N, C-alpha and C positions, 0 to 999 in steps of 0.2 A: 504494500500500500504506500509505503514511503517512496519507493521508486516511481510509482504511478503519479503521486502528488508532485514530485520533482519534475517529472516529464511534462505534466500539465503546465507547470510554471514556465518551463523553458519554451513550450509552444506558445504560450501567451506573450512571452518576451519577444520571441521571433516575430510573431504577428504584429506587435506594436512597432517594432523596428521597420518592418516592411511597409506598414501603413504610413509611417513617417516618410518613407521614400515616395510613396504614392501621393501624399498630400502636398508635398513641396515639389515644385517643378525644377528648381535649381537649388541644390544644396551646396554649401561651401565644401571644399575638398576635405577640410579637417573633420567635419561632421560625417562625411561619407566614409572616411577612414575609420573613425570611431565606431560607426554603425557596422562596418565590415568586420572589424575585430570582434565586436559583440556577437555578430552572427556566427563567426568562426568558433568563438568560445562556447556558444550555445550548442553548436554542432558537435564539438568535442565532448561536451557534457552529455549530449544525447547518446553518443557512442559508449561512454562510460556507464550510463544507466542501462543501456541495452545489454552490455556485458554483465553487469550486476544482476539483471533480471535473468539472464541465461544461467549464470552460476547458481542463483537461488532456485531456479527451476530444476537444474540438474541435481542439486542437493536435496530438494524435496522428493524427487524421484528415487534417489538413493535411500533416503530415510523411509519412504513408502515400501521399497523392496525389503529393507531390513525388518520393518514392522510386520510385513506379510510373513516373512520367514520365522520370526519369533512367534507369531500367532499359530503357524503350523506346528512348531515345536511344542507349544503349550497344549494345543489340541491333542497331539500325539501322547504327551506325558499324562494328560488327564485321562485319555483312553486307557493307557497302561495302568494307571492307578485304579481306575474303576474295575478293570479286569482282575487285578490283583486282589482288590477288596472282595469281589464276587468269589474268587477262588478261596480266599481265607474263610469267608462265611460258609461256603459249601464244605470245606474241610472240617470246620467246627461242627457243622450239623452231622456230617458223617461220623466224626469222632463221638459225638453225643449218642448217636444211634447205636454204634458198635459197643459202647461201654455200658449201656443200659441193661439192666437185668431183663431176661426174656419175658417176664410177665408184664413189664411196663410198656412194651411196644404196641 
């Protein structure tokens, strides 16, 4: 969101500079040079913001992959724990049945 806000600011700044060129028929050379430098600086900032957005996107994808892998591992571990608990309960029931006297069955 920070990148998007900065990008919007730069676009507004560029638009105002270009409108200044359109409003004045003849600008002094010094004003033209300053405006040109400002546009170049804004262009460089656009590039930096685009790279930052690209890095953030790649990082988000990497984190999403890691999260998905962890979720798979948790799911597998929960399944194993459930099966082990079922096995333990079954073994306890079998043990109780085997150790009971014949008349209590």
